[in-house]
C-alpha positions in Angstrom: -36.2 41.0 -84.3 -39.9 41.5 -83.8 -41.2 40.2 -87.1 -44.8 41.2 -88.2 -47.0 38.2 -87.5 -49.0 38.5 -90.8 -48.7 39.4 -94.4 -50.1 42.8 -95.7 -49.5 46.1 -93.9 -45.9 46.2 -95.3 -45.0 49.5 -93.5 -44.5 47.5 -90.3 -42.1 45.1 -92.0 -40.0 47.9 -93.6 -40.0 49.8 -90.2 -38.7 46.8 -88.4 -35.9 46.4 -90.9 -35.0 50.1 -90.8 -35.9 50.5 -94.5 -38.1 53.1 -96.2 -41.3 51.7 -97.8 -41.1 52.4 -101.5 -43.7 54.7 -103.1 -44.4 51.9 -105.6 -44.4 48.3 -104.5 -45.9 44.9 -105.2 -47.3 43.1 -102.1 -47.1 39.3 -102.5 -47.5 38.7 -98.7 -51.3 38.5 -98.5 -53.1 35.5 -99.9 -56.1 37.4 -101.4 -57.8 36.7 -104.7 -56.0 38.7 -107.4 -59.2 39.3 -109.3 -60.4 41.5 -106.5 -63.9 41.7 -105.0 -66.9 40.7 -107.2 -68.6 43.6 -109.0 -71.9 42.7 -107.1 -70.5 44.5 -104.0 -69.8 47.7 -105.9 -73.3 47.6 -107.4 -74.9 47.3 -104.0 -72.8 49.9 -102.2 -75.6 52.5 -102.0 -77.8 49.9 -100.4 -75.0 49.1 -97.9 -74.8 52.8 -97.1 -78.5 52.9 -96.3 -78.3 49.8 -94.0 -75.5 51.2 -91.9 -78.1 52.9 -89.7 -79.5 49.4 -88.8 -78.0 47.2 -86.1 -76.7 43.9 -87.6 -78.7 40.7 -86.9 -76.7 39.0 -84.1 -78.0 35.6 -85.3 -77.0 36.2 -89.0 -80.3 34.4 -89.8 -80.4 35.2 -93.6 -76.8 34.2 -94.1 -77.2 31.0 -92.1 -80.2 29.9 -94.3 -78.0 30.3 -97.4 -75.3 28.1 -95.8 -77.9 25.6 -94.7 -79.1 25.3 -98.3 -75.6 25.1 -99.7 -74.2 22.6 -97.2 -77.3 20.6 -96.4 -76.8 21.0 -92.6 -79.0 22.2 -89.7 -79.1 25.9 -88.9 -78.0 25.2 -85.3 -74.7 23.7 -86.7 -73.5 27.1 -87.9 -71.8 30.0 -86.2 -71.1 33.1 -88.3 -68.0 35.1 -87.2 -66.0 38.2 -87.8 -63.5 36.5 -90.1 -61.7 33.2 -89.5 -59.5 34.9 -86.8 -62.4 35.5 -84.5 -63.6 31.9 -84.9 -60.1 30.6 -84.1 -60.1 32.7 -80.9 -63.6 31.4 -79.8 -62.4 27.8 -80.3 -59.2 28.6 -78.3 -61.4 30.0 -75.5 -63.4 26.8 -75.4 -60.1 24.8 -75.2 -58.7 27.0 -72.4 -56.0 25.0 -70.4 -56.2 22.0 -72.7 -53.4 20.2 -74.7 -53.5 21.3 -78.3 -51.6 19.7 -81.1 -50.5 21.8 -84.1 -49.4 20.3 -87.4 -46.5 22.5 -88.5 -45.9 24.6 -90.5 -49.3 26.3 -90.2 -51.2 29.5 -89.6 -49.6 31.3 -86.6 -53.0 32.4 -85.1 -53.8 28.9 -83.8 -50.8 29.0 -81.4 -51.3 32.7 -80.6 -55.0 32.1 -79.7 -54.3 28.9 -77.8 -51.4 30.4 -75.8 -53.6 33.4 -74.9 -56.0 30.9 -73.3 -53.4 28.9 -71.3 -53.3 25.9 -73.6 -50.3 23.5 -73.6 -49.0 23.3 -77.2 -47.7 20.1 -78.8 -46.2 20.0 -82.3 -46.0 17.6 -85.2 -43.5 18.8 -87.9 -44.1 17.9 -91.5 -41.1 17.1 -93.7 -39.7 19.5 -96.3 -40.0 20.0 -99.2 -43.3 18.0 -99.9 -44.9 18.6 -96.5 -47.0 15.5 -96.7 -49.4 14.5 -93.9 -48.6 10.9 -92.7 -50.8 9.9 -89.8 -48.5 7.0 -89.0 -45.9 9.4 -87.7 -48.0 11.0 -85.1 -50.5 8.5 -83.6 -48.9 8.8 -80.2 -49.3 12.6 -80.1 -53.0 12.3 -80.9 -53.4 10.2 -77.8 -51.9 13.0 -75.7 -53.9 15.9 -77.2 -57.3 17.2 -76.4 -57.5 19.0 -79.8 -55.6 19.2 -83.1 -55.6 22.1 -85.6 -55.2 21.2 -89.3 -55.3 23.7 -92.1 -56.4 22.1 -95.4 -55.3 23.3 -98.0 -52.4 24.3 -95.8 -51.2 27.8 -95.1 -48.3 28.5 -95.7 -47.4 25.6 -98.0 -50.5 25.5 -100.2 -50.5 21.7 -100.0 -53.8 19.9 -100.1 -54.2 16.8 -97.9 -56.3 14.0 -99.3 -59.9 13.5 -98.1 -59.0 10.0 -97.0 -56.3 11.3 -94.7 -58.7 13.8 -93.2 -61.3 11.1 -92.5 -58.6 8.8 -91.0 -57.5 11.7 -88.7 -61.1 12.4 -87.6 -61.7 8.7 -86.8 -58.4 8.3 -85.0 -59.1 11.5 -82.9 -62.6 10.3 -82.0 -61.1 7.1 -80.5 -59.0 9.3 -78.2 -61.6 11.9 -77.4 -59.6 14.5 -79.3 -61.3 17.5 -81.1 -60.4 18.1 -84.7 -60.4 21.8 -85.9 -60.2 21.8 -89.6 -59.5 25.2 -91.2 -60.7 25.2 -94.8 -60.0 28.9 -95.4 -58.7 28.2 -98.9 -60.9 25.3 -99.9 -62.8 27.2 -102.6 -59.6 27.9 -104.6 -59.7 24.2 -105.5 -62.0 23.2 -108.3 -62.3 19.7 -106.8 -62.5 19.6 -103.0 -64.1 16.8 -101.1 -65.1 18.4 -97.8 -65.8 16.5 -94.5 -69.0 18.7 -93.9 -71.4 15.9 -95.1 -70.1 13.7 -92.3 -70.5 16.3 -89.6 -73.6 14.7 -88.1 -71.5 11.5 -87.5 -68.7 13.1 -85.6 -69.1 15.2 -82.5 -65.4 16.0 -82.4 -65.2 18.0 -85.7 -65.2 21.8 -86.1 -64.8 23.2 -89.6 -63.8 26.8 -90.2 -64.6 28.6 -93.5 -63.3 32.1 -94.4 -65.0 34.3 -97.1 -62.3 37.0 -97.1 -59.7 35.1 -99.2 -61.8 34.0 -102.2 -63.8 37.3 -102.4 -60.9 39.6 -101.6 -62.7 41.3 -98.6 -60.2 41.1 -95.7 -61.3 44.6 -94.7 -64.8 43.4 -94.1 -64.1 40.3 -92.0 -66.5 37.4 -92.6 -66.3 33.7 -91.9 -68.4 30.8 -90.5 -67.9 27.7 -88.5 -69.7 24.3 -88.8 -69.9 21.8 -86.0 -72.5 19.7 -84.1 -75.1 21.9 -82.3 -73.7 21.0 -78.9 -70.3 22.5 -79.9 -72.0 25.6 -81.3 -73.8 26.1 -77.9 -70.4 26.0 -76.1 -68.8 28.5 -78.5 -71.7 31.0 -78.8 -71.5 32.6 -75.3 -67.9 33.6 -75.9 -68.8 35.7 -79.0 -69.7 39.4 -78.5 -73.2 40.5 -79.5 -73.2 42.1 -83.0 -69.8 40.6 -83.7 -70.4 40.7 -87.5 -71.3 44.0 -89.0 -74.3 44.7 -91.3 -72.3 45.3 -94.4 -70.3 42.0 -94.0 -73.6 40.1 -93.5 -75.3 41.7 -96.6 -72.1 41.1 -98.6 -72.0 37.4 -97.5 -75.6 36.9 -98.7 -74.7 38.3 -102.2 -71.3 36.5 -102.4 -72.8 33.0 -102.0 -74.5 33.5 -105.4 -71.2 34.3 -107.1 -70.5 30.7 -108.4 -69.3 31.9 -111.8 -66.8 34.3 -110.0 -65.4 31.3 -108.0 -65.1 29.2 -111.1 -63.3 32.0 -113.0 -60.9 32.4 -110.0 -60.2 28.7 -109.8 -59.4 28.5 -113.6 -57.1 31.6 -113.4 -55.2 30.4 -110.3 -54.7 26.9 -111.7 -53.4 28.1 -115.0 -51.2 30.9 -113.6 -49.8 28.7 -110.8 -48.6 26.1 -113.4 -47.0 28.8 -115.5 -45.3 30.4 -112.5 -44.0 27.2 -111.0 -42.6 26.0 -114.4 -40.7 29.3 -114.8 -39.5 29.4 -111.2 -38.1 25.8 -111.5 -36.3 26.9 -114.7 -34.6 29.5 -112.6 -33.6 26.8 -110.2 -35.9 27.7 -107.3 -37.5 25.1 -105.1 -41.3 25.5 -104.9 -43.7 23.8 -102.5 -46.3 21.5 -104.2 -49.1 24.0 -103.8 -52.6 23.5 -105.2 -54.0 26.9 -104.4 -53.3 30.7 -104.7 -49.9 30.9 -102.9 -46.7 28.9 -102.6 -43.4 28.6 -100.7 -40.2 29.4 -102.5 -36.6 28.7 -101.6 -33.2 29.4 -103.3 -31.1 26.3 -102.9 -27.9 28.2 -103.6 -27.9 30.3 -100.4 -28.0 29.1 -96.8 -29.8 32.2 -95.5 -33.0 33.2 -97.4 -32.9 36.5 -95.7 -30.4 37.7 -98.4 -33.1 37.0 -101.1 -35.8 38.5 -98.8 -33.8 41.8 -98.3 -33.0 42.0 -102.0 -36.7 41.7 -103.0 -37.8 44.3 -100.4 -35.2 46.7 -101.8 -36.7 46.1 -105.3 -40.2 46.9 -104.0 -41.3 43.2 -104.1 -42.8 42.1 -100.8 -43.0 38.4 -100.0 -44.2 36.9 -96.7 -41.4 36.0 -94.4 -41.7 32.6 -92.6 -39.8 33.4 -89.3 -43.0 32.9 -87.3 -44.0 29.6 -88.9 -42.4 27.1 -86.5 -40.4 24.5 -88.5 -39.7 26.9 -91.3 -37.8 29.6 -89.4 -37.2 31.8 -92.4 -35.9 29.0 -94.7 -38.7 29.7 -97.2 -40.5 32.8 -98.5 -44.2 32.7 -99.3 -45.7 34.4 -102.4 -49.3 35.0 -103.3 -50.3 34.4 -106.9 -51.3 37.9 -108.2 -52.1 39.2 -111.7 -50.2 38.1 -114.7 -48.4 41.5 -114.9 -47.5 41.4 -111.3 -46.2 37.8 -111.5 -44.2 38.7 -114.5 -42.5 41.6 -112.6 -41.7 39.1 -109.8 -40.2 36.7 -112.3 -38.1 39.5 -113.8 -36.7 40.4 -110.4 -36.0 36.8 -109.5 -34.3 36.2 -112.9 -32.0 39.2 -112.1 -31.3 37.7 -108.7 -30.4 34.4 -110.2 -28.0 36.1 -112.7 -26.2 37.6 -109.6 -26.3 34.4 -107.5 -25.7 31.1 -109.1 
């Protein structure tokens, strides 16, 4: 079966399964902030309309200066991109033909991008159900690899790896001339996150990817940025098309960096709602990954094939993210975004009915 490679756009999933997309459905497959985009974007929409006649700044100068101020890094350490996906493909282009280590399960785009650029892929598989990152288990693989991709907090598990583990990984990789690509797409859903950005000037082997589409619920706009030493930015920049990031995305980014109260409100809601959900899901005898962010993996231990649950949910108009294209998961789990309280309650109701039927 040709499974859709991402969440969202549920019509493709239903088409592949030969099912009709319900008129009313709840989509839990995309990890977007349930609070929606900040109001500041709506208030500035007329201004955006006026600016559409202007070519975007190919250097994203205004946005870069805001990032410089926030992260206390040099302007030539930043590359702004058309969402995290573009930045991943630029890195894969730079790594063309190299050996790349992926810590699985993880975001499928790393492998897609690296394979498109002729990379040899190595894997390190984390153990279920805790998905902890233990460096002692994969020292030998680091020696073989030219680069390693790590997503922290991780997609699809939601697990946060400790800062000490990340620093140990960076130091170990530096010894073996191995690049570390650290994807922090979901870092801002954590109220306490100790980033490695302050150490960027010490390590020439580190690239950090940040996405703005998840926290600010703007996946249709596409905006992200990358932080690395200037030499790395110089290597990546020629691969990026001119005017890669559109004017509205750039203007939105400048406004969104000021939305600290929105971020705090989101963090508080997600933390509280995740705890409520996980407690109730465990009461229904589901296994849930130890997520710290806005999505989680779920498994019914009473069935061997989670496809039965997946199909049941789709028929009820509840759309989880399948995990058939997350190597190491192979469909043994389903991923759910944390949505509004009402939406989450509807999910719980459907799962409670399922549990009544299958126990």
